[in-house]
Every structure is written in structure tokens, then in C-alpha cells.
C-alpha positions in Angstrom: 21.1 4.5 13.7 22.0 1.8 11.2 21.6 2.5 7.5 19.5 -0.2 5.8 20.6 -1.7 2.6 17.1 -2.4 1.2 13.6 -1.3 1.9 10.3 -2.5 0.3 7.4 0.0 0.4 3.9 -1.5 0.0 1.2 1.0 -0.8 -0.7 0.0 -3.9 -3.6 2.4 -4.0 -5.4 4.8 -4.3 -4.1 7.8 -6.3 -4.3 10.2 -3.4 -2.7 7.9 -0.9 0.1 7.1 -3.3 0.9 10.8 -3.7 1.3 10.8 0.1 4.0 8.2 -0.1 6.2 10.3 -2.3 7.4 12.6 0.5 8.4 9.5 2.5 10.4 8.3 -0.5 12.1 11.6 -0.6 12.8 11.5 3.1 14.4 8.0 2.8 16.5 9.0 -0.2 17.8 12.1 1.5 18.8 10.3 4.7 20.0 7.1 3.1 20.9 7.8 -0.6 22.5 4.4 -1.1 19.5 2.4 0.3 17.8 0.4 -2.5 14.1 1.2 -2.5 11.5 -1.1 -4.0 7.8 0.1 -4.2 5.0 -2.4 -4.7 2.3 -0.2 -6.3 -1.0 -0.5 -8.2 -1.1 -0.7 -12.0 -2.9 2.6 -12.4 -1.0 4.3 -9.7 2.4 3.4 -11.3 1.4 5.6 -14.2 1.6 8.5 -11.8 4.7 7.8 -9.8 6.5 5.0 -11.7 9.2 7.3 -13.0 10.4 8.5 -9.7 14.2 8.4 -9.9 16.1 5.9 -7.7 13.1 3.6 -7.0 12.4 0.1 -8.4 8.7 -0.5 -9.0 6.9 -3.8 -8.9 3.3 -3.6 -10.3 0.4 -5.1 -8.5 -2.6 -5.6 -10.8 -5.5 -6.0 -8.3 -7.9 -6.8 -11.1 -6.0 -10.0 -11.8 -6.9 -11.3 -8.3 -4.7 -14.1 -7.0 -2.7 -14.1 -10.3 -1.8 -10.5 -9.6 -0.5 -11.5 -6.2 1.5 -14.4 -7.6 3.1 -12.1 -10.1 4.4 -9.8 -7.4 5.7 -12.7 -5.4 7.4 -14.1 -8.5 9.0 -10.8 -9.2 10.4 -10.7 -5.6 11.3 -14.4 -5.3 14.6 -15.1 -3.7 14.9 -11.5 -2.3 14.8 -10.5 1.4 14.6 -6.9 2.4 16.0 -5.3 5.5 12.6 -3.7 6.1 9.1 -3.8 4.7 6.9 -0.7 5.2 3.4 -2.2 5.0 1.4 1.0 4.6 -2.0 -0.4 3.6 -4.3 -2.3 6.0 -6.8 -3.7 3.6 -7.1 -7.5 3.6 -5.8 -7.8 0.0 -2.7 -5.8 0.8 -2.1 -7.8 4.0 -2.3 -11.1 2.0 0.0 -9.6 -0.6 2.6 -8.7 2.0 2.9 -12.3 3.2 4.9 -13.2 0.1 7.4 -10.4 0.7 10.3 -11.4 2.8 11.8 -8.9 5.3 13.5 -8.9 8.6 11.6 -5.9 9.9 7.9 -5.5 9.0 6.6 -2.1 10.0 2.9 -1.5 10.1 0.2 0.6 11.7 -0.4 1.0 15.5 -3.1 -1.2 17.1 -5.9 1.4 16.7 -5.4 1.6 12.9 -4.6 -2.1 12.3 -7.4 -4.2 10.8 -8.1 -7.1 8.4 -5.3 -9.3 10.0 -2.8 -6.5 9.7 -1.2 -7.3 13.0 -0.4 -10.8 11.8 1.9 -9.7 9.0 4.0 -7.1 10.8 6.4 -7.1 13.7 6.9 -3.4 14.4 4.4 -0.5 14.5 4.4 3.2 13.8 3.7 5.6 16.8 0.1 5.6 17.9 -1.2 9.1 17.2 -4.7 10.4 16.8 -5.7 13.4 14.7 -3.0 13.0 12.0 -3.4 13.8 8.4 -2.9 10.7 6.2 0.3 12.1 4.8 1.8 12.5 8.3 0.8 9.0 9.2 2.5 7.6 6.1 5.5 9.8 6.8 5.8 8.3 10.3 6.7 4.9 8.8 10.3 5.9 8.8 10.3 6.6 12.6 10.8 2.9 13.7 13.8 2.9 11.4 15.3 5.9 13.4 14.4 8.6 10.9 12.0 11.6 11.0 10.1 13.2 8.2 10.7 16.9 8.8 10.0 18.2 5.3 7.5 17.4 2.6 8.6 17.3 -1.0 7.0 15.7 -4.0 8.7 16.7 -7.3 6.7 14.0 -9.2 8.2 14.0 -12.7 6.0 15.5 -15.5 7.2 14.7 -19.0 7.8 17.5 -21.5 5.2 16.1 -23.8 2.6 16.3 -21.0 3.4 19.9 -20.4 3.2 20.6 -24.2 -0.2 19.0 -24.4 -1.4 21.0 -21.4 -0.2 24.2 -23.1 -2.2 23.3 -26.2 -5.4 22.8 -24.1 -4.9 25.8 -21.9 -2.8 28.3 -23.9 -1.7 31.7 -22.5 -1.9 32.8 -18.9 -5.6 33.3 -18.3 -6.6 32.6 -14.7 -7.9 29.1 -14.8 -10.4 27.1 -12.7 -10.2 23.3 -13.2 -13.2 21.3 -12.0 -12.8 17.6 -11.3 -16.3 16.7 -10.2 -16.2 13.0 -9.6 -14.8 10.9 -6.7 -14.6 7.2 -7.0 -16.9 7.3 -3.9 -20.2 8.4 -5.4 -21.6 9.7 -2.1 -18.7 12.3 -1.9 -19.9 13.9 -5.2 -21.7 17.2 -5.3 -24.7 17.9 -7.5 -24.0 18.7 -11.2 -26.1 21.9 -11.1 -24.1 23.2 -8.2 -20.8 22.7 -9.9 -22.3 24.4 -12.9 -23.4 27.4 -10.9 -19.9 27.9 -9.5 -18.3 27.4 -12.9 -20.7 30.0 -14.5 -19.7 32.4 -11.7 -16.0 32.0 -12.4 -16.5 32.4 -16.1 -18.5 35.6 -15.6 -15.5 36.9 -13.5 -13.3 36.3 -16.5 -11.7 33.0 -15.5 -11.1 30.2 -18.0 -13.0 27.1 -16.8 -12.1 23.6 -17.7 -13.8 20.3 -16.8 -11.5 17.3 -16.2 -12.0 13.7 -15.4 -11.1 10.1 -16.3 -12.5 7.9 -19.0 -14.9 5.9 -16.9 -18.7 5.9 -17.6 -19.4 7.4 -14.2 -17.1 10.4 -14.9 -18.5 10.9 -18.4 -22.1 10.8 -17.0 -21.2 13.4 -14.4 -19.4 15.6 -16.9 -22.4 15.5 -19.3 -24.7 16.5 -16.4 -22.5 19.4 -15.4 -22.2 20.6 -19.0 -25.9 20.5 -19.5 -26.4 22.7 -16.5 -23.8 25.3 -17.4 -24.9 28.6 -18.9 -21.4 29.3 -20.1 -19.8 26.4 -21.8 -16.5 25.3 -20.2 -13.6 23.5 -21.9 -14.4 19.8 -21.6 -11.2 17.7 -21.2 -13.0 14.7 -19.6 -11.4 11.5 -20.7 -8.8 13.2 -22.8 -5.8 13.2 -20.4 -3.6 10.8 -18.6 -2.4 11.1 -15.0 0.8 12.9 -16.2 -1.2 15.2 -18.5 -3.6 15.9 -15.6 -0.6 16.9 -13.5 0.5 19.2 -16.2 -3.0 20.7 -16.5 -3.1 21.2 -12.7 0.3 23.0 -12.8 -1.2 25.5 -15.3 -4.3 26.2 -13.2 -4.7 28.6 -10.3 -7.5 26.6 -8.5 -9.0 23.2 -8.6 -12.6 22.6 -7.5 -13.2 19.0 -6.4 -14.6 16.6 -3.8 -12.2 14.4 -1.7 -10.5 12.6 -4.6 -7.1 11.7 -6.1 -6.9 14.9 -8.2 -7.2 16.9 -5.0 -3.8 15.5 -3.8 -2.3 15.7 -7.3 -3.1 19.4 -7.3 -1.6 19.9 -3.9 1.6 18.1 -5.0 2.2 20.6 -7.8 1.3 23.6 -5.6 -2.1 24.4 -7.0 -4.7 25.7 -4.6 -7.6 23.4 -3.9 -11.2 24.3 -3.3 -12.1 21.0 -1.7 -15.7 20.0 -0.9 -15.8 18.1 2.4 -18.9 16.8 4.2 -18.5 13.0 3.9 -14.8 13.2 4.9 -12.7 15.2 7.3 -10.4 17.7 5.5 -8.0 17.7 8.5 -7.4 14.0 7.8 -7.7 13.7 4.1 -7.9 17.2 2.6 -5.2 19.0 0.6 -2.2 18.7 2.8 -0.4 21.9 2.3 -3.3 24.4 2.4 -6.9 23.8 3.4 -7.9 27.4 3.7 -10.0 27.2 0.5 -11.9 24.1 1.4 -15.6 24.1 2.5 -15.8 22.0 5.6 -19.2 20.7 6.6 -17.8 17.6 8.3 -18.9 18.5 11.8 -22.4 19.5 10.6 -22.6 16.1 8.8 -21.5 14.3 12.0 -24.2 16.0 14.0 -26.9 15.4 11.4 -26.2 11.8 10.5 -24.5 10.4 13.6 -25.9 12.6 16.3 -22.4 13.5 17.5 -19.9 16.3 16.9 -16.8 15.6 14.7 -14.7 15.5 17.8 -16.8 12.8 19.4 -16.5 10.2 16.5 -13.5 8.1 15.7 -10.8 10.0 13.7 -11.1 9.2 10.0 -14.7 8.2 10.1 -16.4 8.5 6.7 -19.9 10.0 6.7 -20.9 8.7 3.2 -24.6 9.0 3.5 -27.1 9.9 0.8 -27.5 13.7 0.7 -24.6 14.5 2.9 -22.9 16.6 0.2 -26.1 18.7 -0.1 -25.0 20.4 3.2 -22.5 22.3 1.0 -24.2 25.3 -0.6 -23.3 27.1 -3.8 -22.9 30.4 -2.0 -20.3 28.9 0.4 -18.3 27.6 -2.4 -18.4 30.9 -4.3 -17.2 32.6 -1.2 -14.2 30.3 -1.0 -13.5 30.8 -4.7 -13.6 34.6 -4.2 -11.3 34.4 -1.2 -8.8 32.3 -3.2 -9.0 34.7 -6.1 -8.2 37.7 -3.8 -5.3 35.8 -2.3 -4.0 35.1 -5.8 -4.5 38.8 -6.8 -7.0 37.7 -9.5 -10.2 39.3 -8.1 
């Protein structure tokens, strides 16, 4: 096995998928500590992982369109990598990769390649069905002769972010964080159902806090949840940054959320996740380390909306249909909350 001098990783988005790349970075660093790693990453996503030690970051601003691509190409002009790990199959990422020069261009297997992906790579990861996204990303080191045998994040959290989180969530009260909004609207649960679970946790003596980003969609969802709550939670919507959210998550015992970036951020800091899955398969995109606390209605959704069982549809299929999240009942979520509380010794 030949140690490579330089590797470029291309995975620009989204937040959850970018967290899945971090263990691969750790695997490469452990095996080849002297290999120069360059990561082309999205502008927002860099705010989460851009301080990983030993990695050079090149920012891709997708909102800038072609100018954003030209900026990346300009930053890498005159450079040639031993390998490019092209970990994103979207057309925009495939076009972006054209301007990155590399001897070896590792991409997805034929089944997962799309949007001209096969034209911009010359090697492929092993073809496997039924993988979690993190394991698929981890397999990008296999054509290089390595194997990801452990999963480690250790995403840096600045002291000031920890200090801010302590101010918002002082003491050691058991805490339920609720991040109710996915960027995919059809993955979102009803506000009144979130509120019912939050009221239940508050009645059990837990501190409950609502979190979310500054977008209008997230503010609208937060306001609807707050209006339905009988017991007013702490509202931190729009007040944090990605690093501050990581710090908040590290102080919580449980996160309630649909399939979203915060789910994977929580998993990365070891916080248990009560994930809500009907539109997506938790075995593919749920919290990697521990999915025991998730509510899984994916098979029921497949049967209702597609007329097939989950095992009969292509791996990774999204069932983002209107009403699909209504398959998840409040009682089922409360049952998972209670099970997690018992496991934590907080019942």
C-alpha cells in the first residue's frame, strides 16, 4: 500500500452528510498522518467543520453559481492531487469536480452514480446495498488500500460556544432539545404533536428547549410549536450558530427531531436522538451510533404510498409525500422518550 502525498475530498453539503465525512478524515489522518488533506466544502458547512486540525479547507459558495465554481478552481489552480474523493453525485458537484486535477478520481459504484458522475471519476467504491450513508462515505478510502474500522468525530467546539450553552442551559437538569424543522418540509412533524411530547417531558420534570436556525421556515415552525405548548419551553430558535448548537447538544440528554442535520450533529457529540422517520429510512440516514430511540414508520409508509414493503423498494428511496409524517403518533414518540429516560436513569 502506497502512502499518498495529497488527497482532495469533495463533499460540499449538507450538514448531516458533512458530519459523516469527519470519521473518514480521522481514518485518513490516522493511517497517513503526513498526507496533505484538502476538503472542498460548502460555505455554511465550513462553519461546522472548518476548524478540524490538519485539514486545508476550500469554500464552495453554491449560491454564487458559476462564480462559486470558478472561485474553487482558482484556489486550486496549478495543483494536482494524488487522489480526489468525489463523495457527492449531484450535477453541480460533478461539474465542480471537473476543475480539480487528480491522478485517481474515486467515486460511487454504478448503482449510486447519477448526473454524469461516471464521467468525472476513474475508480469506484465497492458496490454495497443496505449501507448507512456514513459507511458508504467511509468506504471511499478502500480503493486507496485503507479500511475505516472505527468511527470518531471530535469536531472542535470553541470554549465560547460551551460558555454560551451553559448560560442558556445552566445546571444539570435533564434536558430535551427539540429541533422540529428539516430543510425537507415533508419530513416535518405537526407542531401540535411536538408540543404534546414537549409538555409530557416538562411534566416529568425535564427542561425543554426549542432550537432551530434563523430561516423564516424555522421561525414559523417554532412559533406554531410554542403556540401549541401548554408549558412554555426555552426558545433558542435563531439564537445559536452551528458551533453553539453543538455545545447545546452536548449538554442535552435527548434530541427530538426529524431526519435533519441536527440529528447527526447530536450523534457526533454522543447525545441520544429520538428521530422521527417515515419519509426516510433510519437504517440508511438515521443517527449512526444508536437508533434504538427512533420511531420508524418507513415500512408502513412504503406500503401505504408505494404499495410495496421497504425491502422491495430501492435502498435510499425517499417517501416524501404529503401526510407521510402523520403515520407517527404522539403516543409512539412518548414511548420512545420514556424508554430513553429509563436507559439514562432519568425516569
